[in-house]
C-alpha positions as CSV (number, residue, x, y, z in Angstrom):
1,M,-0.1,0.0,-0.2
2,N,1.1,3.6,-0.6
3,E,0.6,7.1,0.7
4,E,-1.4,7.9,-2.4
5,N,-3.9,5.7,-1.4
6,A,-4.5,5.8,2.9
7,N,-8.4,3.7,1.4
8,A,-6.4,0.7,0.6
9,M,-5.7,-2.9,1.7
10,E,-5.2,-6.5,1.3
11,L,-7.6,-8.8,2.4
12,K,-6.9,-12.2,2.9
13,L,-9.5,-14.8,2.5
14,Q,-8.8,-18.0,4.7
15,Y,-11.1,-21.0,5.2
16,E,-10.8,-20.3,9.2
17,K,-10.9,-16.7,9.4
18,T,-14.3,-15.6,10.6
19,I,-16.6,-13.1,9.5
20,S,-16.7,-11.2,12.6
21,E,-12.1,-10.7,11.7
22,V,-12.8,-10.2,7.8
23,K,-15.9,-7.1,9.2
24,K,-13.2,-6.1,11.3
25,E,-10.2,-5.3,9.0
26,F,-12.5,-4.2,6.3
27,T,-14.5,-1.5,8.3
28,Q,-10.6,-0.4,9.7
29,V,-9.7,0.6,6.4
30,F,-13.5,1.7,5.1
31,P,-15.4,3.0,8.2
32,Q,-18.1,4.0,5.9
33,L,-19.0,0.9,4.8
34,K,-20.4,-1.8,6.3
35,V,-19.9,-5.5,4.7
36,E,-22.7,-8.3,5.5
37,F,-22.3,-12.3,4.8
38,C,-25.7,-13.7,4.2
39,T,-27.7,-16.8,2.4
40,T,-29.4,-14.8,-0.1
41,E,-28.6,-12.3,-3.1
42,E,-31.5,-10.5,-2.5
43,Q,-30.7,-7.3,-1.0
44,N,-33.8,-6.7,0.7
45,T,-33.2,-9.9,2.8
46,V,-30.0,-9.3,4.2
47,A,-31.4,-9.2,8.0
48,T,-33.1,-12.2,8.3
49,H,-30.6,-14.6,6.3
50,A,-27.6,-12.8,7.7
51,I,-24.9,-15.6,8.3
52,P,-23.4,-15.5,12.0
53,D,-20.1,-13.7,12.8
54,T,-18.6,-16.5,14.2
55,T,-18.7,-18.7,11.3
56,A,-15.4,-19.2,9.7
57,L,-15.3,-18.5,6.0
58,G,-14.5,-21.8,4.5
59,D,-17.7,-22.9,6.5
60,I,-20.1,-20.6,4.6
61,T,-20.2,-22.9,1.5
62,G,-18.3,-26.1,2.5
63,V,-14.9,-24.6,0.5
64,L,-13.1,-21.9,0.1
65,K,-10.3,-20.8,-2.8
66,E,-7.5,-19.1,-0.3
67,G,-6.2,-15.6,-1.2
68,T,-5.8,-12.0,-1.0
69,V,-8.3,-9.4,-2.9
70,E,-6.9,-5.6,-3.4
71,L,-9.4,-3.0,-2.4
72,T,-8.9,0.6,-3.0
73,S,-11.4,3.6,-2.1
74,T,-11.5,3.8,-5.9
75,T,-13.1,0.2,-6.9
76,P,-16.6,0.5,-7.0
77,L,-18.9,-2.0,-4.4
78,K,-20.6,-4.0,-7.3
79,E,-17.2,-4.7,-8.0
80,I,-15.5,-5.5,-4.8
81,E,-18.9,-8.0,-4.9
82,K,-18.6,-9.1,-8.0
83,V,-14.5,-10.6,-6.7
84,L,-16.0,-11.9,-3.5
85,Q,-18.9,-13.9,-4.8
86,Q,-17.7,-15.2,-8.5
87,Q,-13.9,-15.9,-7.7
88,Y,-13.7,-16.7,-3.5
89,C,-18.3,-18.2,-3.8
90,L,-18.4,-15.8,-0.6
91,P,-21.9,-14.5,-0.4
92,V,-21.6,-10.9,0.3
93,Q,-23.2,-7.1,0.0
94,I,-21.0,-4.0,0.7
95,C,-23.4,-0.4,1.8
96,Y,-22.9,2.6,3.1
97,M,-22.8,2.7,6.9
98,P,-25.6,5.2,7.8
99,A,-24.8,8.8,8.8
């Protein structure tokens, strides 16, 4: 990471890493954003189908391609979601935190 883009991170995705660990790392770099893991891709049902924060990433789908995702403040939210969903099979939604 360089000083030009202070809002950047490398999100390491590992089988045993929990959802709460991912959320904590993500929020430290992007405090204005909220990441949720859910069992459906429909935005209006996130709350009723949220996956518990204690769940390990590998337990969400039973398999996880471990790797690192580079995120910056200029990366569109839909692009981040697409990478996590399509390349890592993680059912995520990212939204702005209410002011």
